[in-house]
C-alpha positions, 0 to 999 in steps of 0.5 A: 433657516431659523424660524421667524421671531415670535410676537413681542408679547412672548417677552412677557411670557419669558418674564413670567417664566424667569420670575416664577421658574428660573430664579427659584431653580437658580437659587438651588442650583447656584449654591450646589454649583459653588459647593461642587466647585470648591470641592473639585477646585473649579473656578467659582465664576463659571460655576455660578454662571453654569448654575444660572444658565442651567436653570434658565435652559431647564425651565424656559421653553425653546420658543421663549429662548428663541424669541429673545436670542439673536438668530445665527445670521444676526450673530454672524452679521454683528460679528463680522461688522465688529471685526471689520471683515467681509461678510460671506454667506453662501446659500447651498444650491442643493438646499436654499434654506441651508447656509454656510457662514464664512470666517476669513478668506474662502480662498485657502485650500484647507477648510474647517466645517464647524457645527455650533452647539446649543442643544439644537435649540439655541443659535450660534453665539459670538463665543463660537465665532471667536473660538473659530477665529482663534483656531484660524489665526493660531493655525496661520501662526504655524504656517497653516492657512485655512478657511472656516465655514459655519453651518447655519442649521435649522433648530428644534422643535420646529425641525427635528432629526434628521434635518440637521444631519441632512444639512451637514451632509449637504454642506460637506458635499458642497465643499467637495463639489467646490473642489476641496479634497476630503484630505483638506477638510476637518469638521467638528463641533461642540455639544450638539455640534459634536453630536451632529459631527458624529451623525455626519461621521456615521453617515460617511461610515454607513450611508443614511437612507436619505442620501445615496451618493456620498459613499462612492464619492468617498471610496474614490477620494479617500477619508476626511482628514479630521474630526473634533468632538468637544463635549459631544452628546453621544447617549441618552442613557441617564444612569451613569455616575456623571448624571447622578451626582448629588451636587453639580457645577455643570451647566447641563443636567438630566432634565434639559438633556432629556427634554431637548432630546425629545424635541430632537427625536420625537416625530422622527425616524430616530426610534426605528433607526435605533431599534434597528441598530443604526447609530446615525442618531446617537453613537453609543446607544447601538452595538459597538459592532456598528462602528467597526472598521471606521475609516471615513475619517483619518484622525479624530479628537474627543474632548470632555470634562470630568465634571460634566454630565456627559463626562462618562459618555465622552470617555466611553465614546473615545475608548470605543472609537479607539477600538473601532476606528482604523485611523488615529483617535485621541481622547482629552479629558480635563477637570472642567465642566461642559464645553470648555472652549466655548466657555473660554471665549464666552467669558473672555478668559485665556485658552484652556487646555481643552481649547489648546488641544483642539487647536493643536489637533487642527494644526497637526492634521494639516501640518503633516500634509505640508 
């Protein structure tokens, strides 16, 4: 469950932040984003938006963002109402503060378990739901009937790591308890949702101490069918060239990734886990040997943009998983900034190559089972 909304006077704080912090930052970021977009032949509209949104995220405290953004459940309720579809919210019996939000009928044998992005700070957006509905309808056009459920996870800084990973594990266990076979499940997400997907995959590879039953269950039933990782956070190493460009058209920058990353991991077991060489909390900041002989997922897709700050890490992650996974791993990179599919649907623009790659991956995973 998400934290209750702060009192109305919080909006005045946001106005102060906007005028004295966000706008000055945006006045610097937007021209830089435009120049970079021109140099790299990126569309100008998204670059300008990234410059503004990046300034907003980097300079606005999470409490202020969460005060004005609609909650995940509010976004979902508005979306189902506008689409004239049935509302289906499922409270997990093992954790009554964790919910699954269903898109389309729950009756189909195959399912996508989706983890939305937003840095663990921002709730679900309409663009996420439009994207998942696109995947569902495109799959149906190719004869693949599937359901989609979105995890409503707790936000930081109120609920740091590993709370979100625990909720993801519970969601997957719930789907298995409901009768879904691992081979009928694809999970994945964008940005922070990609990080959460990596944490879930890490748990399936090496059980996290907080959960004890999943390993035997998966040894018995086999690997999960697929996992897609769109612009996933996979390292807190800020020394890569992607992070240190003089000009950037990306929505993210070191300041916000570092700040929000600290909200995620402070006052948590994350530091001790990384020091012990365990990769549940972040994939690339431990030895590659930790991921050796990964067999929990049959097929993995990693996507990213050459112009995003995660670009170098996304490529490293894809190559690492190709070396360590016993299943199929594909890496798709494009000349774009962070989280291309979400940007497609948030802006109402045609599906990009990255969006199509994710959809094709989902269809291929399930089509080869028919």
